[in-house]
C-alpha positions as CSV (number, residue, x, y, z in Angstrom):
1,M,-0.2,-0.2,0.1
2,W,3.0,2.4,0.6
3,R,4.2,1.7,-2.4
4,N,1.1,2.6,-4.4
5,S,0.8,5.7,-2.9
6,E,4.2,6.7,-3.3
7,A,3.2,6.0,-7.2
8,V,0.5,7.5,-7.0
9,E,1.8,10.8,-5.5
10,E,4.9,10.7,-8.3
11,E,2.1,10.5,-11.2
12,E,0.3,14.0,-10.2
13,R,4.1,15.5,-10.0
14,M,4.7,14.4,-13.1
15,D,1.2,15.7,-14.2
16,E,1.7,18.9,-12.5
17,E,5.1,19.4,-14.1
18,N,3.3,18.7,-17.6
19,I,0.8,21.1,-16.9
20,V,2.6,24.1,-15.9
21,K,4.8,22.9,-18.9
22,F,2.0,22.4,-21.5
23,V,0.9,26.1,-20.4
24,E,4.0,27.9,-20.7
25,I,4.7,26.4,-24.4
26,Y,0.9,27.2,-24.9
27,L,1.8,31.3,-23.6
28,K,4.6,31.2,-26.0
29,K,3.2,30.1,-28.9
30,K,0.4,32.2,-28.8
31,G,2.9,35.3,-27.8
32,F,1.2,35.9,-24.5
33,K,4.4,37.8,-22.9
34,Q,2.7,39.5,-20.2
35,A,0.8,36.4,-19.2
36,E,3.7,34.3,-19.7
37,L,5.8,36.4,-17.1
38,A,2.9,36.8,-14.8
39,F,2.4,33.1,-14.7
40,Q,6.4,32.6,-14.2
41,E,6.1,34.8,-11.3
42,E,3.0,33.2,-9.8
43,L,4.6,29.4,-10.2
44,H,8.0,31.4,-8.3
45,K,5.7,32.2,-5.1
46,S,4.0,28.8,-5.0
47,N,6.9,27.0,-4.8
48,S,8.2,29.3,-2.8
49,S,5.6,29.2,-0.2
50,T,5.2,25.3,-0.5
51,A,5.7,25.2,3.5
52,T,2.3,26.7,3.7
53,T,0.3,23.6,3.0
54,N,-3.1,25.5,4.1
55,N,-2.9,28.0,1.6
56,N,-3.7,27.3,-1.9
57,S,-4.3,30.4,-3.5
58,G,-1.0,29.5,-6.0
59,D,-1.9,25.9,-6.1
60,L,-3.2,26.0,-10.0
61,H,-3.7,21.9,-9.9
62,S,-6.2,22.4,-6.6
63,D,-9.2,21.8,-8.8
64,T,-8.9,18.3,-10.1
65,E,-11.7,18.4,-13.2
66,F,-9.9,21.5,-14.1
67,S,-6.3,19.6,-14.0
68,K,-7.9,16.6,-16.3
69,L,-9.2,19.2,-19.1
70,I,-5.6,20.7,-19.4
71,L,-4.1,17.5,-19.4
72,S,-6.5,16.0,-21.5
73,F,-5.9,19.1,-23.8
74,S,-2.7,18.7,-23.5
75,R,-2.3,15.2,-24.5
76,S,-4.2,16.0,-27.9
77,E,-1.5,18.3,-29.1
78,S,0.4,15.1,-28.9
79,G,-0.2,13.4,-32.5
80,P,-2.3,12.4,-35.0
81,T,-3.8,9.4,-32.8
82,Q,-6.6,12.1,-31.1
83,Y,-8.1,12.8,-35.1
84,Y,-8.4,8.8,-35.9
85,D,-10.1,8.4,-31.9
86,G,-12.3,11.9,-32.0
87,Y,-13.9,10.9,-35.4
88,E,-14.1,7.4,-35.5
89,K,-16.2,7.9,-32.5
90,L,-18.0,10.8,-33.5
91,K,-18.6,8.3,-36.8
92,S,-20.0,5.6,-34.5
93,W,-21.9,7.9,-32.4
94,A,-23.8,9.1,-35.5
95,Q,-24.4,6.3,-37.4
96,N,-25.7,4.1,-33.7
97,S,-28.1,6.9,-32.8
98,L,-32.1,6.5,-33.9
99,D,-33.4,6.6,-37.2
100,L,-35.1,9.6,-36.5
101,Y,-32.0,11.5,-35.9
102,K,-29.1,10.0,-37.7
103,P,-29.7,12.1,-41.4
104,E,-29.2,15.4,-39.2
105,L,-26.3,14.4,-37.0
106,L,-24.3,12.0,-40.0
107,R,-24.0,15.8,-42.0
108,V,-21.3,16.9,-39.2
109,L,-19.5,14.0,-40.1
110,Y,-18.3,15.6,-43.5
111,P,-16.5,18.8,-42.4
112,V,-15.1,17.1,-39.3
113,F,-13.3,15.1,-41.8
114,I,-12.1,17.7,-44.0
115,H,-10.6,19.6,-41.5
116,C,-9.4,16.5,-39.5
117,F,-7.4,16.3,-42.6
118,M,-5.9,19.4,-43.6
119,D,-5.0,19.9,-39.7
120,L,-2.8,16.7,-39.8
121,V,-1.4,17.9,-43.0
122,A,-0.9,22.0,-41.4
123,K,1.2,20.1,-38.7
124,R,3.5,18.3,-41.3
125,H,1.7,14.7,-40.5
126,I,1.6,14.2,-44.4
127,Q,1.8,10.0,-43.9
128,E,-0.6,10.3,-41.1
129,G,-3.4,12.7,-43.1
130,R,-3.1,10.7,-46.4
131,T,-3.6,7.5,-44.3
132,F,-6.9,8.8,-42.5
133,F,-7.9,10.5,-45.9
134,N,-7.7,6.7,-47.9
135,R,-9.0,5.4,-44.5
136,F,-12.5,7.6,-44.3
137,R,-13.2,8.8,-47.7
138,G,-15.8,6.2,-48.7
139,D,-17.8,8.2,-46.2
140,H,-18.0,10.9,-48.4
141,E,-17.5,9.8,-51.8
142,L,-21.1,10.0,-52.9
143,M,-22.3,13.1,-52.1
144,H,-18.6,15.1,-51.9
145,S,-16.5,13.0,-55.0
146,R,-15.5,16.3,-56.2
147,D,-14.1,18.2,-53.5
148,L,-12.7,14.6,-52.5
149,Q,-10.8,14.6,-55.8
150,K,-9.3,18.6,-55.5
151,L,-8.1,17.6,-51.6
152,E,-6.5,14.5,-53.0
153,G,-3.8,17.1,-54.4
154,V,-3.0,18.4,-51.1
155,L,0.7,16.9,-49.9
156,S,2.1,19.5,-47.9
157,P,1.1,22.3,-46.2
158,S,2.0,24.8,-48.5
159,H,-0.7,23.6,-50.5
160,L,-3.5,24.8,-48.1
161,E,-2.2,27.9,-49.2
162,E,-1.5,27.6,-52.8
163,M,-4.4,25.3,-53.5
164,E,-7.8,28.1,-54.3
165,F,-9.9,25.2,-53.0
166,A,-8.6,24.1,-49.8
167,N,-7.5,27.3,-48.6
168,T,-11.4,28.3,-49.0
169,L,-12.1,25.8,-47.0
170,R,-9.4,26.7,-44.3
171,Q,-10.6,30.2,-44.1
172,S,-14.1,29.6,-44.1
173,K,-17.1,27.8,-42.1
174,V,-19.5,25.4,-43.2
175,N,-23.3,25.5,-42.4
176,V,-25.0,22.3,-41.4
177,K,-29.4,22.5,-40.5
178,M,-30.5,20.5,-38.4
179,C,-33.6,20.2,-35.5
180,Q,-33.1,21.7,-31.8
181,Y,-33.6,18.2,-31.2
182,S,-30.6,16.9,-33.1
183,Y,-28.4,20.1,-31.5
184,D,-29.4,19.5,-28.5
185,L,-28.0,15.5,-28.9
186,M,-24.4,16.8,-30.4
187,L,-24.2,19.3,-27.4
188,Q,-24.8,16.5,-25.3
189,Y,-22.2,14.2,-27.3
190,L,-19.7,17.0,-26.8
191,H,-20.2,17.5,-23.5
192,K,-19.1,13.8,-22.4
193,S,-16.6,13.6,-25.3
194,E,-13.3,14.2,-24.4
195,S,-11.7,14.4,-27.8
196,T,-10.9,18.3,-27.4
197,T,-9.6,18.3,-30.9
198,I,-12.8,17.5,-32.4
199,L,-14.6,20.1,-30.5
200,G,-12.3,22.6,-31.6
201,I,-12.6,21.5,-34.9
202,I,-16.5,22.0,-34.4
203,N,-16.3,24.9,-32.6
204,E,-14.0,26.8,-35.0
205,H,-15.0,25.1,-38.3
206,I,-19.3,24.8,-38.3
207,N,-21.7,27.0,-38.2
208,F,-25.1,25.1,-36.9
209,Q,-28.3,26.3,-38.6
210,V,-31.0,25.0,-36.1
211,S,-34.4,24.6,-36.5
212,P,-37.4,24.1,-34.6
213,G,-40.0,21.2,-34.9
214,Q,-39.2,17.5,-35.9
215,P,-35.4,16.3,-38.1
216,C,-35.7,17.1,-42.0
217,L,-37.0,13.7,-44.1
218,I,-35.0,15.3,-47.0
219,S,-32.1,13.2,-47.0
220,D,-30.5,15.2,-50.6
221,D,-31.3,18.6,-49.4
222,A,-28.9,20.5,-50.9
223,E,-28.8,23.3,-48.3
224,A,-28.3,21.1,-45.3
225,V,-24.5,21.3,-45.8
226,T,-22.7,24.3,-47.0
227,L,-20.1,26.6,-47.4
228,I,-20.7,30.2,-46.0
229,G,-17.4,32.0,-46.5
230,S,-16.5,33.6,-43.1
231,S,-20.2,33.8,-41.2
232,Q,-23.8,33.3,-42.3
233,D,-24.6,36.8,-40.5
234,V,-22.7,38.7,-42.9
235,A,-25.1,37.0,-45.7
236,N,-27.9,37.2,-43.5
237,Q,-27.6,41.2,-43.2
238,I,-26.7,41.7,-47.0
239,N,-30.2,39.9,-47.7
240,K,-31.7,42.4,-45.8
241,K,-30.8,45.4,-48.4
242,E,-33.9,46.4,-50.6
243,I,-33.7,45.7,-54.3
244,H,-35.8,46.7,-57.1
245,W,-36.4,43.9,-58.9
246,G,-39.3,44.9,-61.2
247,L,-39.2,45.8,-65.2
248,L,-37.8,48.9,-66.6
249,E,-40.1,51.9,-66.9
250,D,-41.4,52.5,-70.9
251,S,-40.3,48.6,-71.7
252,F,-41.6,46.8,-74.3
253,E,-43.6,44.8,-71.8
254,D,-45.4,48.1,-70.9
255,R,-45.8,48.9,-74.7
256,L,-47.3,45.8,-75.6
257,E,-50.1,46.2,-72.6
258,K,-50.8,49.8,-73.8
259,G,-51.3,48.8,-77.1
260,G,-53.1,45.6,-76.3
261,G,-51.0,43.1,-75.7
262,L,-50.0,40.0,-76.9
263,L,-52.5,37.9,-79.6
264,P,-54.4,34.6,-77.8
265,D,-52.6,31.0,-78.1
266,S,-56.4,30.1,-79.1
267,D,-55.8,32.4,-82.4
268,K,-52.4,31.2,-83.3
269,T,-50.1,28.0,-83.3
270,E,-46.4,27.6,-82.9
271,G,-44.4,28.8,-85.6
272,E,-47.4,30.6,-87.1
273,S,-48.1,34.7,-87.3
274,K,-51.1,36.3,-87.9
275,E,-50.9,39.2,-89.9
276,G,-54.7,40.4,-89.6
277,D,-54.3,42.7,-86.5
278,M,-50.5,43.9,-87.8
279,D,-51.2,47.2,-89.1
280,E,-53.2,49.0,-86.3
281,N,-50.4,47.1,-83.7
282,K,-47.7,48.9,-85.6
283,K,-49.1,52.1,-85.2
284,R,-49.3,52.4,-81.9
285,S,-45.8,50.6,-81.6
286,V,-44.5,53.9,-83.5
287,E,-46.4,56.3,-81.5
288,S,-44.9,54.5,-78.1
289,G,-41.7,56.6,-78.3
290,K,-38.0,56.4,-79.0
291,Q,-37.0,55.1,-75.7
292,G,-34.5,52.3,-75.5
293,A,-35.6,49.7,-73.9
294,S,-34.5,46.1,-72.7
295,L,-33.9,44.1,-75.7
296,K,-34.0,41.1,-73.9
297,K,-36.8,42.0,-71.7
298,M,-39.0,41.3,-75.3
299,K,-40.1,38.8,-72.4
300,K,-43.6,38.8,-70.7
301,E,-43.3,39.1,-67.4
302,K,-45.4,36.6,-65.6
303,A,-46.4,33.0,-66.8
304,A,-49.3,31.9,-68.3
305,S,-51.6,29.5,-66.4
306,A,-51.5,25.6,-66.6
307,T,-54.3,26.1,-69.8
308,T,-53.8,28.2,-73.0
309,K,-57.2,29.6,-71.9
310,A,-56.4,31.7,-69.4
311,V,-55.4,35.0,-71.1
312,R,-56.6,37.7,-68.6
313,P,-54.6,36.2,-65.8
314,E,-51.5,37.0,-67.6
315,A,-52.3,40.7,-68.2
316,N,-53.3,40.6,-64.8
317,T,-49.6,39.7,-63.6
318,I,-47.8,41.3,-66.3
319,A,-49.7,45.2,-64.5
320,A,-49.1,43.4,-61.1
321,A,-45.2,43.7,-61.7
322,P,-42.9,46.6,-60.5
323,R,-41.4,49.3,-63.0
324,V,-37.8,51.0,-62.0
325,K,-36.0,53.4,-63.5
326,P,-32.9,52.4,-65.4
327,E,-29.7,53.2,-63.4
328,L,-27.9,53.2,-66.8
329,T,-28.3,55.6,-69.7
330,L,-29.8,53.3,-72.1
331,P,-29.0,53.5,-75.9
332,V,-31.6,54.5,-78.2
333,M,-32.9,52.0,-80.5
334,P,-34.3,53.1,-84.1
335,T,-37.9,52.7,-85.0
336,E,-37.8,50.1,-87.1
337,V,-35.5,47.9,-84.7
338,E,-38.3,48.2,-82.3
339,Q,-41.2,47.9,-84.7
340,S,-39.4,44.4,-85.8
341,I,-39.2,43.7,-81.8
342,L,-42.5,44.0,-81.1
343,E,-43.9,42.3,-84.2
344,D,-41.7,39.3,-82.9
345,L,-43.4,39.8,-79.3
346,R,-47.4,40.2,-80.7
347,N,-46.8,36.4,-82.4
348,R,-44.8,35.1,-79.6
349,V,-46.1,31.6,-78.6
350,Q,-47.7,31.3,-75.1
351,L,-46.1,28.3,-73.6
352,S,-46.9,25.9,-70.9
353,S,-47.2,23.0,-69.4
354,V,-49.4,21.5,-71.9
355,A,-47.6,23.7,-74.3
356,L,-44.1,22.8,-75.4
357,P,-41.9,24.8,-77.2
358,S,-40.7,23.7,-80.4
359,V,-36.7,23.1,-80.2
360,S,-34.2,23.6,-83.0
361,F,-30.2,22.2,-82.0
362,Y,-27.2,23.2,-83.5
363,T,-24.7,19.8,-83.7
364,F,-21.0,20.8,-83.9
365,I,-19.4,17.7,-86.0
366,N,-15.2,17.7,-86.2
367,T,-15.0,19.6,-83.4
368,H,-11.2,18.2,-83.0
369,N,-9.9,21.6,-82.5
370,G,-11.7,21.7,-78.9
371,L,-15.0,23.6,-79.0
372,N,-15.3,25.5,-75.5
373,C,-18.5,27.8,-76.1
374,S,-21.1,28.1,-78.1
375,S,-23.4,31.0,-78.3
376,I,-27.0,31.8,-80.3
377,S,-28.2,35.1,-81.5
378,H,-31.5,36.2,-80.4
379,D,-33.6,35.0,-83.5
380,G,-31.4,31.9,-83.6
381,S,-30.1,33.2,-86.9
382,L,-26.7,33.1,-86.1
383,V,-24.4,30.5,-83.8
384,A,-20.8,31.5,-82.7
385,G,-18.6,28.7,-81.2
386,G,-15.1,29.6,-79.3
387,F,-12.4,27.1,-79.8
388,S,-9.5,26.1,-77.9
389,D,-7.1,27.2,-80.9
390,S,-7.8,30.8,-80.0
391,S,-10.4,31.4,-83.4
392,L,-14.1,32.3,-82.9
393,K,-15.9,30.9,-85.9
394,V,-19.5,32.4,-86.3
395,W,-22.0,30.2,-88.7
396,D,-25.1,32.3,-90.5
397,M,-28.0,29.8,-90.9
398,E,-29.2,31.4,-94.0
399,K,-25.8,30.9,-95.5
400,L,-26.1,27.1,-94.7
401,G,-29.4,25.8,-97.0
402,Q,-32.0,23.7,-96.2
403,P,-31.8,22.3,-92.5
404,A,-29.7,19.0,-92.1
405,A,-32.6,15.9,-92.9
406,N,-31.6,13.7,-90.1
407,S,-33.0,15.0,-86.3
408,V,-29.7,15.4,-84.0
409,L,-32.3,15.9,-80.9
410,Q,-34.7,13.2,-79.7
411,G,-37.5,14.0,-77.4
412,E,-39.1,10.7,-74.8
413,D,-42.0,10.8,-77.5
414,D,-42.1,11.0,-81.7
415,N,-42.0,14.6,-81.6
416,S,-38.6,15.2,-82.4
417,P,-37.0,18.8,-83.3
418,S,-35.6,19.8,-86.4
419,G,-31.8,19.6,-86.5
420,H,-28.7,21.5,-87.7
421,V,-25.0,20.4,-88.3
422,L,-22.2,22.6,-88.4
423,S,-18.7,21.0,-89.6
424,A,-16.3,23.1,-87.5
425,N,-13.6,22.2,-90.6
426,G,-15.8,20.7,-93.6
427,G,-14.6,20.9,-97.2
428,K,-16.2,24.1,-97.9
429,K,-16.0,27.4,-95.5
430,S,-19.6,27.4,-93.9
431,Y,-18.5,30.2,-91.3
432,T,-16.5,33.0,-90.8
433,L,-13.4,32.9,-88.9
434,F,-12.6,35.6,-86.2
435,Q,-8.8,35.0,-85.6
436,G,-7.1,37.5,-82.8
437,H,-7.3,35.8,-79.5
438,S,-3.5,34.3,-77.8
439,G,-5.6,31.8,-75.9
440,P,-8.5,29.8,-75.8
441,V,-11.8,31.0,-75.9
442,Y,-14.0,30.3,-72.9
443,S,-17.3,32.3,-73.9
444,A,-19.2,34.8,-76.4
445,S,-22.0,36.5,-76.6
446,F,-24.5,38.4,-79.4
447,C,-25.6,41.7,-79.3
448,P,-29.1,41.5,-79.2
449,L,-29.0,42.8,-82.0
450,G,-27.2,40.6,-83.9
451,D,-24.7,42.8,-85.5
452,F,-21.8,42.5,-82.3
453,V,-20.4,39.4,-80.7
454,L,-18.3,39.2,-77.7
455,S,-15.6,36.8,-76.6
456,S,-13.3,36.5,-73.7
457,S,-10.4,34.1,-73.7
458,A,-7.7,32.6,-71.5
459,D,-4.9,35.1,-72.9
460,T,-6.7,37.7,-70.2
461,T,-8.9,39.9,-72.9
462,I,-12.3,40.4,-74.0
463,R,-12.8,41.4,-77.9
464,L,-15.5,42.9,-79.6
465,W,-16.1,41.7,-83.6
466,S,-18.5,43.4,-85.9
467,T,-20.6,40.4,-87.9
468,K,-21.3,43.0,-90.0
469,L,-17.9,43.9,-90.7
470,N,-16.1,40.8,-90.4
471,A,-13.9,42.1,-88.4
472,N,-11.8,42.5,-84.4
473,L,-13.3,46.6,-83.3
474,V,-11.9,46.3,-80.0
475,C,-9.8,44.5,-77.7
476,Y,-10.7,45.2,-73.9
477,K,-8.0,44.9,-71.5
478,G,-8.6,44.9,-67.3
479,H,-8.6,41.6,-65.8
480,N,-5.0,39.8,-64.7
481,Y,-6.7,36.1,-65.3
482,P,-8.4,33.8,-67.7
483,V,-11.8,35.5,-68.5
484,W,-14.2,32.8,-68.0
485,D,-17.4,34.5,-68.9
486,V,-18.6,37.3,-70.8
487,Q,-23.0,38.5,-71.5
488,F,-23.9,41.8,-73.0
489,S,-26.5,43.7,-71.5
490,P,-30.5,43.4,-72.5
491,V,-30.1,46.4,-74.4
492,G,-26.8,45.9,-75.9
493,H,-23.6,48.3,-75.2
494,Y,-23.2,47.4,-71.7
495,F,-21.3,44.1,-71.2
496,A,-20.2,42.1,-67.9
497,S,-17.1,39.9,-67.6
498,A,-16.2,36.9,-64.9
499,S,-12.8,35.9,-64.5
500,H,-10.3,33.5,-62.4
501,D,-9.2,36.4,-60.7
502,R,-12.2,36.8,-58.4
503,T,-13.7,39.7,-59.8
504,A,-16.6,40.6,-62.0
505,R,-16.4,43.8,-64.0
506,I,-19.1,45.9,-66.3
507,W,-18.0,47.6,-69.3
508,S,-19.2,49.8,-72.1
509,M,-18.6,49.8,-75.5
510,D,-16.9,52.6,-75.9
511,R,-14.9,52.7,-73.7
512,I,-11.5,50.3,-72.9
513,Q,-11.4,50.8,-69.1
514,P,-14.2,48.6,-67.0
515,L,-17.3,50.8,-65.4
516,R,-17.0,48.9,-62.5
517,L,-15.5,46.5,-60.5
518,M,-17.1,43.6,-58.2
519,A,-15.0,42.0,-55.7
520,G,-16.2,39.6,-52.7
521,H,-16.2,35.8,-54.4
522,L,-13.8,33.3,-52.4
523,S,-13.0,31.9,-55.6
524,D,-13.3,31.7,-59.1
525,V,-16.0,34.2,-61.0
526,D,-17.0,31.5,-63.1
527,C,-20.4,32.8,-64.5
528,V,-22.5,36.1,-64.9
529,Q,-25.7,37.0,-66.1
530,W,-27.5,40.7,-66.6
531,H,-31.0,41.2,-64.5
532,V,-33.3,41.9,-67.3
533,N,-33.9,46.0,-65.9
534,C,-29.9,46.3,-66.5
535,N,-29.7,47.0,-62.8
536,Y,-27.9,44.2,-61.3
537,I,-25.8,41.6,-62.4
538,A,-25.2,37.9,-61.4
539,T,-22.0,36.6,-60.5
540,G,-21.7,32.6,-60.2
541,S,-18.8,31.0,-58.5
542,S,-16.4,28.0,-57.7
543,D,-17.4,29.0,-54.0
544,K,-20.6,27.6,-54.3
545,T,-22.5,30.9,-53.8
546,V,-24.4,33.2,-55.8
547,R,-24.3,36.6,-55.1
548,L,-26.3,39.6,-57.3
549,W,-24.5,43.1,-57.6
550,D,-25.7,46.3,-58.2
551,V,-24.3,48.1,-61.2
552,Q,-25.0,51.8,-60.3
553,S,-22.7,51.2,-56.5
554,G,-21.1,47.8,-57.6
555,E,-22.0,46.8,-54.2
556,C,-23.1,43.2,-53.1
557,V,-26.8,43.4,-52.2
558,R,-27.7,39.1,-52.3
559,I,-25.7,36.1,-51.4
560,F,-27.4,33.2,-52.3
561,I,-26.4,29.9,-50.3
562,G,-27.1,26.5,-50.9
563,H,-25.0,24.7,-54.0
564,R,-22.5,22.1,-53.3
565,S,-20.4,22.7,-56.1
566,M,-19.0,25.1,-58.4
567,I,-22.0,27.4,-60.3
568,L,-21.6,27.1,-64.3
569,S,-24.7,29.0,-65.5
570,L,-27.3,31.7,-64.6
571,A,-30.8,32.6,-66.2
572,M,-33.0,35.6,-65.1
573,S,-36.9,35.3,-65.1
574,P,-38.5,37.6,-67.7
575,D,-39.9,39.7,-64.9
576,G,-37.1,39.6,-63.0
577,R,-38.5,38.3,-59.9
578,Y,-36.5,34.8,-59.7
579,M,-33.4,33.8,-60.7
580,A,-32.0,30.4,-62.0
581,S,-28.5,28.7,-61.1
582,G,-26.6,25.5,-62.0
583,D,-23.7,23.6,-60.7
584,E,-21.4,21.5,-61.5
585,D,-23.6,18.2,-59.6
586,G,-26.4,18.8,-62.2
587,S,-28.3,20.5,-59.3
588,V,-30.8,23.2,-60.2
589,M,-31.7,26.1,-57.9
590,M,-34.2,28.5,-57.9
591,W,-34.2,31.9,-56.2
592,D,-36.7,34.1,-55.3
593,L,-34.4,37.7,-55.5
594,S,-36.3,39.8,-52.7
595,S,-36.1,37.5,-50.3
596,G,-32.7,35.7,-51.4
597,R,-34.3,31.9,-50.4
598,C,-33.9,29.3,-52.5
599,V,-37.7,28.6,-53.3
600,S,-37.0,25.0,-55.7
601,P,-34.2,23.1,-56.3
602,L,-34.2,21.0,-59.2
603,M,-33.4,17.5,-59.2
604,G,-32.8,15.1,-62.9
605,H,-29.2,16.3,-64.5
606,N,-26.4,14.0,-63.5
607,S,-23.9,16.1,-65.2
608,C,-22.7,19.8,-65.4
609,V,-25.3,22.3,-65.9
610,W,-23.8,24.3,-68.8
611,S,-27.1,26.7,-69.9
612,L,-30.1,27.3,-68.4
613,A,-32.9,29.7,-70.2
614,F,-36.5,31.2,-69.2
615,S,-39.5,31.3,-71.9
616,G,-40.6,34.2,-73.0
617,E,-43.6,34.4,-70.6
618,G,-41.3,32.5,-67.8
619,S,-43.5,29.9,-67.4
620,L,-40.7,27.5,-68.5
621,L,-37.1,26.8,-67.4
622,A,-34.9,25.0,-69.8
623,S,-32.3,23.1,-68.5
624,G,-28.7,22.0,-70.9
625,S,-26.4,19.3,-69.8
626,A,-23.1,17.6,-70.1
627,D,-25.1,14.5,-70.0
628,C,-26.6,15.4,-73.3
629,T,-30.0,16.8,-72.3
630,V,-32.2,19.3,-72.7
631,R,-34.9,19.7,-69.4
632,L,-37.4,21.6,-69.8
633,W,-39.4,22.1,-66.1
634,D,-42.4,23.7,-65.0
635,V,-41.9,27.3,-62.9
636,N,-45.6,27.7,-62.5
637,T,-46.1,25.0,-59.7
638,S,-43.3,26.2,-57.9
639,T,-43.5,29.5,-57.9
640,K,-47.2,30.0,-57.2
641,V,-47.6,28.1,-54.4
642,P,-47.7,30.1,-50.7
643,K,-44.1,30.1,-49.9
644,T,-44.1,29.4,-45.8
645,E,-41.8,29.0,-43.2
646,E,-42.1,25.0,-43.3
647,N,-39.7,25.1,-46.2
648,K,-36.5,25.2,-44.3
649,S,-37.2,22.2,-42.3
650,G,-38.0,20.1,-45.1
651,S,-41.1,20.3,-47.5
652,S,-39.8,22.0,-50.1
653,N,-41.0,22.5,-53.4
654,R,-39.6,20.9,-56.4
655,L,-40.2,22.3,-59.8
656,R,-42.1,19.2,-61.9
657,S,-40.1,18.5,-65.0
658,L,-42.6,18.6,-68.2
659,K,-40.2,16.8,-70.7
660,T,-36.8,15.4,-71.2
661,L,-35.0,15.8,-74.7
662,V,-32.0,13.4,-75.7
663,T,-29.6,14.4,-77.8
664,K,-27.1,12.3,-79.8
665,S,-24.2,12.0,-77.9
666,S,-24.0,15.8,-77.7
667,P,-23.1,17.5,-74.7
668,V,-25.2,21.0,-74.6
669,Y,-23.5,23.8,-74.5
670,A,-26.2,26.6,-75.2
671,L,-29.8,27.2,-75.0
672,R,-31.9,30.3,-76.2
673,F,-35.4,31.2,-76.5
674,S,-36.3,33.1,-79.2
675,R,-38.6,36.2,-79.3
676,R,-41.1,33.9,-80.4
677,N,-40.4,31.1,-78.1
678,L,-38.6,28.8,-80.5
679,L,-36.3,27.1,-77.9
680,F,-32.8,27.0,-79.5
681,A,-30.1,24.7,-78.5
682,A,-26.4,23.9,-79.3
683,G,-23.6,21.2,-78.5
684,A,-20.6,19.3,-79.8
685,F,-21.1,16.1,-81.6
686,T,-19.0,13.3,-79.2
687,K,-18.4,10.0,-80.5
688,S,-19.7,7.4,-78.4
689,T,-16.8,5.2,-77.0
């Protein structure tokens, strides 16, 4: 017994020495010099008064629980085994939880996993980090395969700084949704758990968004685990700003409303135009003034009802859409151009869930020199392709002669859309070649009138080309890295660009320097889209967020959080109220611009969504993907259902898929609804292996 008590005293003395040593190391590492000096003085006083047994004021270890906590924390700093054990215990606890709470509790595992791995690498436990990564990556392969592929390249501490994705993860927090019951269970486990390593990771890198009520039963909720940047509070604060999402005053919609509106569907069929009442309408359009308005806003605001008979509700919806004043000086449009556009709008086919559009698909063949992007003019008469050999090629559909007989886009029934075949290196030259870039061309955009086309390139420049003169007019320089996307505004003259330098910029055709610079994304800005009233632009980024920017002030007025991968495509509804975004994983999300909330996620694609387009009246959304399909979605079934707070806890509205059109081995690069609601699509034929 005497030897045992002596051993206990020796162990306690060693524990005290370890605690003192750990506290000194900790204070020195954190740079707390004054605290370190005060601690040493206090320690010296404590040692000099060891004879005074009743005075415990200098005894730092009288609280046994406090001593155990410090010891456990000091041991957690010792090696990588704490990461293994902590993660494994957390995984086992979550998997053995009640089935009701298990889906929400399992969400915590992924952020803990990636930060455990990056912490091991940061502390130079490289081999242990790789072992940890390979051992547990299977737990997250299904939901986060692309993220894991990127993290595979982290092989040293320097990679955490140099690799943009890893650096973003280190500096940002992950937002995890769960109900109050699940959150309470998590807190109880963390309190009982002795793994301060895991507790530290959760405290530093996870933000819990707790909602009242029962757990969410939707296992594929796209907003359950999201990267939120520095703080969700920042996004919430920004989203409180007021925005004016309506249409411009004196827009084409106003003129149509004052001049008699659109023709009912019952009076025309797709592809047909009624000429009987045109003369009077043309007179009204000429008298309506020469004020320039959005050329892309020639679309009617709100979707028609599900049947083709509901003409009166459509008119009410148009009247209900707010009108806003332009912040940009809009260009003046020739009278004959206005008249032509209004004529197209009057003859626009009204689409709905029971009246789907005709589709014309342009197929690029022989694109061995690498087609990177495609763009279609507003009337479908011109098609552009940007290539890896630095060239831009433009095809004129009128010069191609008769359309190809074979159909290159097939639907799920016998109604197959028409098709056109574009040869990139055919025997006879059927295109106009534009050369000037010194790097791959990543984006192209037609002016609303079709007389100009923009192209952006890896050479960091944007070039303006004339389709009339077949020449390069201007080379715009401002970005420091490759420019991934460029888009003309709905009124022409102005355009926006998105770049690898994490910024978006607004330009005008008559100035070589940008008018505005939008900075705030944590990673590449991959795509950009104008709001229909030209007062805002939206940007999608590799940081998995979409931002809405005020054109006049250059400030971010909305942050949309919910995607799990990089954003590749954006589209604005014709009434300016909603926005759709598509990502690398194949998810499409519909957003309400006024509130910043997700109205409805669209699940169906299984690969990158490269293009999105709303129909002219906004009742349908088309999405084009690398999975070689075009999908048509019913917008009305989602946006017209009253949005309640219950949506946040699980009962989210999902857009109804109306039809899936499958191409012949042609990933869909571009989509465009014409002014008369004909859907144009383009893609490159790929030989099936």
